[in-house]
C-alpha positions in Angstrom: 85.9 -21.4 15.4 82.3 -21.6 16.0 79.5 -21.5 13.3 79.0 -17.8 13.6 82.4 -17.0 12.8 82.6 -19.4 10.0 79.4 -18.1 8.3 80.5 -14.4 9.2 84.0 -15.1 7.7 82.3 -16.6 4.4 79.8 -13.6 4.1 83.0 -11.5 4.3 84.8 -13.5 1.5 81.7 -13.6 -0.7 81.3 -9.8 -0.4 84.4 -8.5 -0.3 84.0 -6.5 -3.4 81.5 -4.3 -1.9 83.7 -3.3 0.9 86.7 -2.9 -1.3 84.8 -0.7 -3.6 83.5 1.5 -0.8 86.8 1.9 1.1 88.4 2.9 -2.5 85.8 5.4 -2.9 86.0 7.2 0.4 89.9 6.8 0.7 92.6 8.1 -1.2 95.6 6.1 -0.2 96.1 2.7 0.4 96.7 3.0 4.4 93.7 5.2 4.8 91.6 2.1 3.0 92.9 -0.6 5.2 91.9 1.5 8.2 88.2 1.7 7.0 88.2 -1.7 6.0 89.3 -2.9 9.3 86.5 -0.3 10.6 83.8 -1.6 8.3 84.7 -5.3 9.2 84.2 -4.5 13.0 81.2 -2.8 12.3 79.6 -5.8 10.5 80.8 -7.9 13.2 79.3 -6.0 16.0 76.2 -5.8 14.1 76.0 -9.3 12.4 73.9 -11.1 15.6 71.2 -8.5 15.3 71.2 -9.3 11.1 67.7 -9.5 9.8 67.7 -11.9 7.2 64.3 -10.3 5.6 67.0 -8.1 4.2 69.6 -9.5 1.5 73.1 -9.7 2.7 74.3 -7.2 0.3 71.7 -4.5 1.7 72.8 -5.1 4.8 76.3 -5.0 4.2 76.4 -1.8 1.8 74.2 -0.1 4.4 76.7 -0.7 7.3 79.9 -0.2 4.9 78.3 3.2 3.7 77.3 4.4 7.3 81.0 4.0 8.6 82.9 5.5 5.5 80.1 8.3 5.9 80.8 8.9 9.7 84.5 8.0 9.0 84.8 10.4 6.4 83.4 13.3 8.5 85.6 12.9 11.5 88.8 12.6 9.2 87.9 15.3 6.4 90.3 17.8 7.5 93.2 14.8 7.4 91.7 13.7 4.1 91.5 17.0 2.3 95.3 16.8 2.8 95.9 13.8 0.8 96.4 14.1 -2.8 97.1 10.6 -4.2 94.5 9.0 -6.3 94.2 5.2 -6.6 91.9 3.5 -9.2 88.8 1.6 -8.0 89.6 -1.3 -10.2 92.7 -2.4 -11.8 92.2 -3.0 -15.4 95.0 -4.4 -17.9 96.2 -1.7 -20.4 95.3 -3.9 -23.4 91.7 -3.9 -21.9 90.7 -0.1 -22.7 92.0 2.7 -24.8 94.3 5.2 -23.1 90.9 7.7 -23.8 88.9 5.3 -22.1 91.0 5.3 -19.1 91.4 9.0 -18.8 87.6 9.1 -18.7 87.2 6.5 -16.0 90.0 8.3 -13.8 87.9 11.4 -14.2 84.6 9.8 -13.2 86.4 8.3 -10.6 88.0 11.7 -9.5 84.6 13.6 -9.9 82.7 11.0 -7.6 85.3 11.3 -5.0 84.6 15.1 -5.2 80.7 14.5 -4.5 79.2 15.1 -1.2 79.6 11.6 0.9 75.5 10.9 0.5 75.5 11.6 -3.0 78.9 9.5 -3.4 77.2 6.5 -1.6 74.2 7.3 -3.9 75.9 6.9 -7.0 78.2 4.3 -6.0 75.1 2.0 -5.5 73.6 3.1 -8.8 77.2 2.4 -10.5 76.6 -1.4 -9.1 73.2 -1.8 -10.9 70.9 -1.6 -7.9 67.5 -0.6 -8.2 65.9 2.4 -6.7 64.2 0.5 -4.4 67.3 -1.3 -2.9 69.3 2.1 -2.9 66.4 3.5 -0.8 66.3 0.7 1.7 70.1 1.1 2.2 70.1 5.0 2.4 67.0 5.0 4.5 65.5 7.7 2.2 62.3 7.5 -0.2 62.7 6.2 -4.0 61.7 9.1 -5.2 64.1 10.9 -3.4 66.6 8.6 -5.0 65.5 9.0 -8.3 65.9 13.0 -7.9 69.5 12.8 -6.1 70.7 10.5 -9.1 69.2 12.9 -11.8 70.8 16.0 -10.1 74.2 13.5 -9.5 74.3 12.8 -13.5 73.8 16.3 -14.3 76.6 17.2 -11.7 79.0 14.7 -13.2 78.1 15.9 -17.3 78.6 19.5 -16.4 82.1 18.1 -14.9 83.2 16.4 -17.9 81.6 19.3 -20.1 84.0 21.8 -18.2 87.2 19.7 -18.1 86.8 18.8 -22.0 86.2 22.7 -22.5 89.2 23.7 -20.6 91.4 21.1 -22.2 
């Protein structure tokens, strides 16, 4: 393997969590997740020679992974709507959280998957702890637009939780 391949594999290894979280949020079953993961890795490999190191690697990976996921999502929307299996974003031991917390987490995951693809990308980045400035760079929109969208998404998610709690 050449230096470039070694560096690329190292980058993937160090940032696989980003790719995993994104594929898990945009795909409902393991097969689709694996397909999307392969597509993201392919797009990262194709873009790697053009990587501009003035950007953080994670910003570059998020941008490519999210753009690939969004375009993949749009292409396969009809097929995906027929899939009902849900997969958790992170596996946690039963001892780590209460059943009530696990249910809330599962609901949040479900509600996020129901968001429009751009809103889903923004809230995932927000939940990862990225700043509005970083999200702005990744998504290619202004920081104030990011702020507005995050507030609207929070309100929407809160309403979904309230509706669910009142109907239970």
